[in-house]
N, C-alpha and C positions, 0 to 999 in steps of 0.2 A: 504493500500500500504506500503510495507516494504522498508525502505531506507537503502541502503548498506553504512556502515560507511566508510569514506575515508581511503585509505591505509596509514599506518604510514610512515613518512619520513625516518625512520631508524628502523630496527629491527635486534637485535643481539641475538644469541642463543648459549649458551654453549661454549664461546670462551676461549681457553687455549693457553698459550704461555710460553715457558721456554727458558732459556739461559743455556745450559748445564744442570746441576742438580738444577739450581735455577728456581723454578716455580714462575713466575711473575703473570700470570693470571690463575685462577683456576676455570673457568666456569662462565664467565661474561654473564649476560642476561640483555637486555635493549630494551625498545620500546619507541620511541619518536614520538608522533602524530604530525600532521601538526599544525602549529601555536602555538608552545610551546617554552618557554625559559627555558632551563634546565641547571643544573650544575653538574659536577663531581669533587669532592674534595678528596684530599688524601695527605699524607705526602710525602716528597721527597723520591723517590725510590719506591713508592707504585705501579708503573706501569702505571701511567696516560699517559705519552707520548707514551709508547708502545701500550696502548689501542687506543689512538687517531691515531697513525700511521696505525694500523690495520683497523680502521673505514674509514680512508682516502684512503685505498688501497695501502699504501706504504710499508706495511709489511704483510706477510701472517701468519695467526694463525696456530698453530699446530693442532688444532681441533676447530670445531664450525663453525657458519655461520654468515655472515654479509649481510644484504639485504638493498640496497639503490636504490629505483626505479627511482630517478631523479638525476639531476646535484647537485654537492656540491661545496662549497667554503671552502678552508682549509687554516687557518692561523697558521703556526707553531710558536713555542716559539722563535726559532732562525730565524732571517729574511733571506729570500731567495732573496737577492738583489745583484746587481753588483755595487761595489763602484765607478766604472768609469762612470756609466750611471747617467743621470739626472732623476728627478722625471718624467718629461714628456716623456723621452725615455722609462722608465719602463711602463708607461701607454700605449704607442704606441705598445710596444712589446706584452703586454698582450691583447691589443685590437685584434691584429692579432691572437694570440693563442686562444682567446675565440670566434673569428669570429664575432666581434661586429661591427655594422654599424657606430657607432660614439662613442665619449667619454663623452656624456652628463651625464651618470650615474657616471662615475669616477670623473668628475669635481664637481658634486653635493656632492659627498663624501668628496672631498677636502674641500669644504665649511663647511660641517658639522663638520669635524675634525679640522678645523681652521688651515690649512697649505697651502692654495692656493698660498701664497707668496713664497713658496719654489719650485715651478714647474721647474725652470731652475737651481736649485742647484744640484750638484752631490751628490750622496749618501755618499761619503767619507767625505763630509763636514757637514753632518747632525748629530744632537744629537741622542742618542739611542731612546728617546721617539718619535722623528720625524720620524726616520726610521720605528718604529713600526706603526705609522700612515699610512705610505706608504704600509707596509706589510699587514695591515688590509684592506686598500683600494683595493689592488690587489685581495684579497680574496672575496671581496663583489661586485666588479664592474660589474660582469656579472649577478648579482641579482639571485643567485641560491636558490632553495627551501630549501636546507639544508646547515647550516654553522657549521663548526667544528673549534673552536677557542681555542688555547692553550695559556693561560695567555695573552689574547689580549690587556690588558691595562697596560702591563709592561712598566714602564718608563713614563707613562702619567702624566702630571700635573693635578691639581684638576679639572680645567675647562674641559679638554679633557676627564677625567675620567667620569664626569657627562654627557658629550656629548655622550660618548660611550653607556651608559645605556639608554639614550633617544633614540639613534639610534636602539639599540637592541629591545626596546619596540615597536618602530614604525615598525620594520621588523616583529616582532611577530604578531602585529595587522594586518599586511598584509598577514598573513598566512605562513610566513617563520618559519622554525624550527631551533633553535639555541642551540648548546651544547657548554658550556663554561667549560673548564678544568682549575682548579686552585689548588695550594697547600694549600691555606687557604680559608675558607668559609666567605669571606667578603660579606656584603649586601645580605644575603641569602633570605631576604624577596622579592627580585626582581625576584626570580626563581619560575616558576610554578611547577617544580619538581627538587629535589636535591638528588643526590646519593653520598655516601661515598665509596671510593675504599679501602677496608680493607681485608687483607689476600688474595688478588687476586680475590675478588668478590665484586660486587656492593650491597650496603645496602641502601635502600631508607630512607631518612631522611626528616625532616620538613624544610620548607623554610619560616617559619613565624617569627622566632626569629632572627633578623638580628644582626650579629656581628658588632662591631664598624668599621666604614670605615677606610681604610688605610691612613696613613699620606701621603699627596700628595707629589710628587716629586718636586724638585725645577725646575721651568721652565728654559730652556737654549736656 
């Protein structure tokens, strides 16, 4: 009896994108199976955010295809938050947007990321790292099979940085696929697959030799 392999959570073929005469992506190919934690690294200006915007459906490629058969969660580098809303108001807004029956998953994520005590705080009063915790929670609260994360741990203190990787590993073990985009390859041994974005194309690299972990941010 032949078993059909599961469909990849994400398949990208021959993606090109230019801004005028500046060719940013020159034929990107990528396949991300279910239950994998993968990374894309590259220098600033290499086209990482452009690629992620295309994968998330926020930007159209000039050529090529992107196939994502299921729901996705997208955490951009810049937080998509309203400074006048509280944390709880954001959760309620996204509960309606995602058509979720309750906020149990969101509240569990607040516990994991250690900011339950900020639920009634307005975003304008939060530190950059705490805003990023909310940004990440909003991307994960509907438990999508594919997660696209752009510098998701930016501004995190050391404890939250570790909590993030524990959460990513737990999601991967439950069959979720996670693509983390970063400008520096920190903790590369954590990735099942790692690509470098160079000259507009993805080059697969090893994830076994971890670079030193970043200096943790000062908690605020």
